[in-house]
N, C-alpha and C positions, 0 to 999 in steps of 0.2 A: 619485436617486441609484441601482445598480443594485443589486439583492440576488440574486448568483447564484442561479439554483437549488437546493435540497438536495442533486439526484444527478448534478451537473454540479461540487460545489465539490472544491477539492483543498484536499493537505496537505502537510505539506513535509517528504522524508524525514526530519528528525531530529525531528518531534513525531509521525511514523508509530512509528519508534524508539518512544520515548516511550512510547507508549499501545498496543505489542504485549509493553509493556518487555522490549524486544532493545534489544542493541548495536547497532554500525551495521558490525559484519563479523557478529551472529549476521544482524538482519537479510540479507546477502549471503549467508550460508550455506544460511538459509528460502529465498530466488531460486532460487541454484542446485540444489537439492535438491527442490521443490515447481515442476514446470513449470506449477502449476497460478493463483502468486504473481503477481495482479497486475502489469503490466509499467508502470515509471514515467514519467511527462512528463517529459526534458531542456529547460530554459530552456537553450539554445544548443546549442552543437557539440562543446564544450570538456569534456571530462572534468569537470575545475571544475564545471561550468555545474552550479547545483540542479536537484533531483532533489523531483516530484511526485507525487502517485498523486493518483487518484481516489478518495476516497471511498469513492460506494458501490459502487463495485468492490471494493474493501478489505473494506467489511462483509460483502458479498452472498458471500465467499471466505471470512470465518468463518464466516457461514452455516453454508453445506457442509460446513465441517470438522464444527460444531456436530452438524448432523443424519446427518454421516460418521458419528459420535460414536455418538451416535443410537442407528442405528437396529444400530451394531452388536454 
């Protein structure tokens, strides 16, 4: 069985919302307000296709926000 590398792990949008303690609309607002937020990967072309995020990208984004806060 192949185990993906941790830096390539994906998380569903619903799980990301739970991780960040945001509603889906809250995540949408965050994505529109902050252009540095990682872009999702869609599992298809339709609007209803599942959206996934790369865990390492979200973690790096969070770390950059924490660093910016600590510098200010």
